[in-house]
ZAPAKE-29058 format. One line per 8 residues: their letters; for each residue x, y, z of C-alpha. Coordinates in nm, 3 decimals. Example, Ala and Ser with C-alpha at 12.3 -4.5 7.8 and 13.67 -1.06 7.14 Angstrom:
<nodes>
AS	1.230/-0.450/0.780; 1.367/-0.106/0.714;
</nodes>
This chain:
<nodes>
MKGPLFYA	-0.026/0.023/0.031; 0.140/0.344/-0.098; -0.092/0.670/-0.081; -0.054/0.973/-0.280; 0.189/1.275/-0.206; 0.088/1.584/0.077; 0.321/1.851/0.066; 0.370/2.072/0.380;
KILLFGEY	0.252/2.466/0.350; 0.384/2.792/0.414; 0.138/3.073/0.547; 0.362/3.287/0.403; 0.128/3.633/0.570; -0.146/3.621/0.880; -0.006/3.388/1.126; -0.227/3.493/1.437;
GIIKDSKG	-0.403/3.766/1.224; -0.674/3.432/1.092; -0.750/3.358/1.423; -0.901/3.686/1.460; -1.022/3.733/1.121; -0.832/3.911/0.904; -0.664/3.783/0.592; -0.381/3.517/0.542;
LAIPFNSY	-0.205/3.363/0.197; -0.093/3.006/0.251; 0.103/2.796/-0.021; 0.205/2.478/-0.043; 0.540/2.405/-0.027; 0.677/2.084/-0.229; 1.053/2.043/-0.043; 0.859/1.815/0.246;
KGVLKSAT	0.592/1.526/0.141; 0.402/1.288/0.362; 0.249/0.927/0.240; 0.052/0.707/0.379; 0.259/0.364/0.369; 0.272/0.021/0.507; 0.522/-0.231/0.600; 0.513/-0.603/0.760;
NLTGEAKK	0.795/-0.514/1.052; 0.755/-0.155/1.183; 1.057/-0.035/1.323; 1.198/0.322/1.493; 0.976/0.648/1.313; 0.737/0.442/1.096; 0.650/0.202/1.450; 0.606/0.540/1.616;
SNTNLNKY	0.393/0.644/1.381; 0.189/0.314/1.364; 0.110/0.410/1.762; 0.005/0.748/1.680; -0.205/0.681/1.409; -0.381/0.451/1.652; -0.437/0.684/1.899; -0.596/0.936/1.611;
YNYLQTLN	-0.815/0.609/1.530; -0.931/0.638/1.889; -1.010/1.048/1.827; -1.182/0.987/1.499; -1.456/0.711/1.651; -1.560/1.016/1.936; -1.568/1.255/1.626; -2.006/1.252/1.602;
SDLVSFDL	-2.014/1.536/1.316; -2.266/1.606/1.061; -1.931/1.809/0.854; -1.723/1.422/0.834; -1.737/1.014/0.857; -1.528/0.784/0.791; -1.462/0.433/0.685; -1.302/0.362/1.100;
VSFKNDID	-1.304/-0.033/1.008; -1.085/0.024/0.693; -0.899/0.252/0.880; -0.804/0.034/1.165; -0.736/-0.234/0.981; -0.510/-0.113/0.806; -0.326/0.023/1.122; -0.345/-0.335/1.216;
NGMYFDSS	-0.127/-0.430/0.925; 0.132/-0.191/0.927; 0.010/0.157/0.850; 0.269/0.456/0.902; 0.271/0.784/0.733; 0.613/0.811/0.622; 0.687/1.187/0.621; 0.986/1.399/0.597;
IPQGYGVG	0.824/1.748/0.694; 0.968/1.868/1.041; 0.762/1.836/1.335; 0.664/2.171/1.521; 0.854/2.423/1.250; 0.551/2.578/1.141; 0.550/2.401/0.763; 0.221/2.206/0.873;
SSGALVAS	0.322/1.813/0.943; -0.016/1.757/1.104; -0.204/1.909/0.794; -0.043/1.667/0.560; -0.159/1.347/0.755; -0.467/1.499/0.833; -0.526/1.518/0.431; -0.410/1.215/0.396;
IYDKYADN	-0.649/1.013/0.610; -0.904/1.239/0.510; -0.861/1.136/0.142; -0.809/0.761/0.177; -1.106/0.718/0.464; -1.369/0.975/0.429; -1.741/0.892/0.304; -1.818/1.092/0.026;
KITVLENL	-1.521/1.295/0.057; -1.505/1.627/-0.184; -1.254/1.569/-0.416; -1.006/1.829/-0.583; -1.144/1.735/-0.916; -1.485/1.874/-0.844; -1.591/2.237/-0.928; -1.499/2.392/-0.509;
TRNKLLVL	-1.750/2.592/-0.452; -1.662/2.852/-0.163; -1.941/2.621/0.030; -1.721/2.320/-0.045; -1.416/2.499/0.049; -1.598/2.612/0.392; -1.681/2.240/0.454; -1.388/2.104/0.386;
KQAFSLME	-1.230/2.334/0.621; -1.433/2.275/0.913; -1.407/1.928/0.863; -1.035/1.922/0.891; -1.052/2.169/1.185; -1.206/1.925/1.367; -0.977/1.618/1.230; -0.674/1.825/1.304;
SFFHGKSS	-0.783/1.989/1.690; -0.626/1.636/1.777; -0.269/1.727/1.735; -0.370/2.079/1.812; -0.620/2.162/2.059; -0.789/2.399/1.807; -0.709/2.405/1.444; -0.829/2.638/1.189;
GLDPLNSY	-0.816/2.320/0.965; -0.638/2.537/0.732; -0.257/2.343/0.705; -0.475/2.013/0.598; -0.645/2.217/0.303; -0.373/2.377/0.184; -0.189/2.008/0.193; -0.504/1.872/0.086;
LSLPILIN	-0.589/2.098/-0.256; -0.189/2.173/-0.310; -0.300/2.536/-0.425; -0.264/2.890/-0.286; -0.515/2.965/-0.038; -0.621/3.315/0.022; -0.800/3.382/0.352; -1.034/3.683/0.320;
SKENIEPA	-1.200/3.606/0.636; -1.283/3.263/0.841; -1.602/3.263/0.601; -1.439/3.380/0.257; -1.174/3.122/0.188; -1.076/3.105/-0.233; -0.785/2.911/-0.406; -0.540/3.192/-0.559;
GIPSQKQG	-0.345/3.257/-0.830; -0.005/3.359/-0.737; 0.279/3.563/-0.963; 0.561/3.287/-1.129; 0.851/3.325/-0.962; 1.105/3.524/-1.163; 1.469/3.438/-1.202; 1.545/3.794/-0.997;
KGAVFLLD	1.719/3.860/-0.675; 1.488/3.901/-0.447; 1.325/3.569/-0.246; 1.128/3.432/0.035; 1.361/3.209/0.255; 1.303/3.000/0.569; 1.571/3.057/0.831; 1.594/2.735/1.045;
SEQAGETE	1.562/2.824/1.468; 1.718/2.475/1.479; 1.475/2.433/1.750; 1.118/2.265/1.729; 0.826/2.508/1.834; 0.536/2.391/1.994; 0.168/2.517/1.892; -0.042/2.522/2.152;
PMVNIFMN	0.167/2.768/2.431; 0.227/2.999/2.173; -0.161/3.030/2.088; -0.238/3.025/2.396; 0.008/3.333/2.476; -0.174/3.509/2.205; -0.522/3.442/2.332; -0.411/3.617/2.694;
KMKNEGFR	-0.250/3.909/2.468; -0.591/3.925/2.353; -0.727/4.022/2.717; -0.515/4.367/2.647; -0.684/4.650/2.477; -0.359/4.799/2.364; -0.310/4.452/2.176; -0.604/4.424/2.052;
KMLSEEFS	-0.651/4.795/1.921; -0.236/4.685/1.758; -0.389/4.409/1.632; -0.682/4.536/1.374; -0.503/4.935/1.313; -0.138/4.810/1.302; -0.060/4.403/1.222; -0.391/4.326/1.041;
LHTDACID	-0.328/4.650/0.798; 0.014/4.602/0.687; -0.088/4.248/0.637; -0.324/4.291/0.395; -0.117/4.509/0.257; 0.175/4.228/0.199; -0.076/3.994/0.095; -0.200/4.237/-0.222;
DFLQGNVK	0.107/4.353/-0.284; 0.237/3.969/-0.307; -0.098/3.861/-0.544; -0.022/4.147/-0.786; 0.347/4.180/-0.779; 0.379/4.480/-0.650; 0.770/4.397/-0.525; 0.921/4.743/-0.457;
SLFGNVKK	0.599/4.807/-0.247; 0.596/4.427/-0.051; 0.892/4.528/0.057; 0.816/4.796/0.234; 0.480/4.672/0.363; 0.688/4.324/0.487; 0.963/4.574/0.662; 0.652/4.763/0.866;
LSKVVLTN	0.509/4.402/0.945; 0.833/4.275/1.074; 0.875/4.585/1.317; 0.509/4.527/1.475; 0.581/4.140/1.514; 0.916/4.236/1.673; 0.742/4.491/1.888; 0.420/4.265/1.976;
FKPMIPTA	0.536/3.921/1.971; 0.836/3.900/2.119; 0.771/3.535/2.331; 0.668/3.402/1.992; 1.010/3.447/1.868; 1.278/3.256/1.989; 1.554/3.448/2.227; 1.828/3.392/2.025;
FHKIWEKG	1.681/3.592/1.701; 1.582/3.863/1.846; 1.930/4.041/1.760; 1.922/3.932/1.416; 1.575/3.981/1.340; 1.644/4.364/1.486; 1.979/4.395/1.245; 1.736/4.297/0.946;
IQTNDYYL	1.533/4.578/0.980; 1.811/4.834/1.039; 2.045/4.739/0.731; 1.716/4.665/0.510; 1.925/4.343/0.370; 1.680/4.108/0.473; 1.305/4.141/0.728; 1.166/3.804/0.899;
KLCGSGGG	0.839/3.712/0.988; 0.685/3.448/1.214; 0.589/3.102/1.026; 0.303/2.966/1.227; 0.292/2.997/1.474; 0.641/3.045/1.601; 0.814/2.973/1.945; 1.099/2.785/1.731;
GYILGFTE	1.060/2.589/1.396; 1.106/2.823/1.125; 1.132/3.176/1.079; 1.032/3.331/0.765; 1.255/3.576/0.599; 1.236/3.783/0.244; 1.515/4.007/0.076; 1.534/4.186/-0.244;
DYEKAKTS	1.842/4.018/-0.286; 1.914/3.665/-0.168; 2.285/3.654/-0.177; 2.341/3.943/0.058; 2.111/3.774/0.325; 2.282/3.460/0.271; 2.579/3.667/0.346; 2.451/3.875/0.620;
LKDYKLEL	2.300/3.514/0.822; 2.592/3.298/0.737; 2.553/3.112/1.048; 2.195/3.012/0.973; 2.118/2.756/0.766; 1.859/2.902/0.525; 1.583/2.746/0.287; 1.456/2.881/-0.011;
VYRF	1.132/2.894/-0.072; 0.979/3.132/-0.376; 1.208/3.417/-0.629; 1.126/3.718/-0.725;
</nodes>
């Protein structure tokens, strides 16, 4: 048995904001992927994955939802016969490791599933997102459902609001100097504690004001610029966003990266922002000159995502 591949995702813009209904833009990231496989003798990671799938089976048994139901008999049977999720997607890095797993389980075991080939109306996308939200809550405590949706459709997704999502056409990559890249913090982050910090901050009126008047404003501007290919304007808005995040989301940025974050803003060699919930994993970088950014960040592992 070997299922179809499901890819990682990168939320280019909108981390935390989408919890509070502002815009977001997510793109598939094909460098990392996962696939359901089975083997007779399970060892190491495969064995661990099989055990986790069994726990996930128990969770899906308790899901009593009109949105989605599963062929749980086949699922359990496959687990007992050595099924595991073979994935190169790093866990706790903000690139959707649980999302790819959820997408693969939905694809294989959901009853009356919505397929990628049918006409994806806004309503179908919402149903998918809500079903994925329920499914992924097992891993994060609370999930928007966007990571699995992105992985399942393998399309860029524009989040206009909680109730309004659509596939997005993003400009094709150019062979220019500019780039979006990943900076490896070399430490895993956990989503749930970070989201809890955010929710506590939301009790503060000043923080809420900053979120709607600065963070969301800059995020929306970045998304519009990116989709329209306004590269010059994009970097100006990413710089503003980077400043706002450094000032207001410090607990989500690993301490060792506070100075590097600041350096990017001061030198204009690159601008950093959170990739997912933060706390570790990857940090997302934007630069008008990738070679210069690589020199500036020579002590760190960078990975190219997109070229301008």
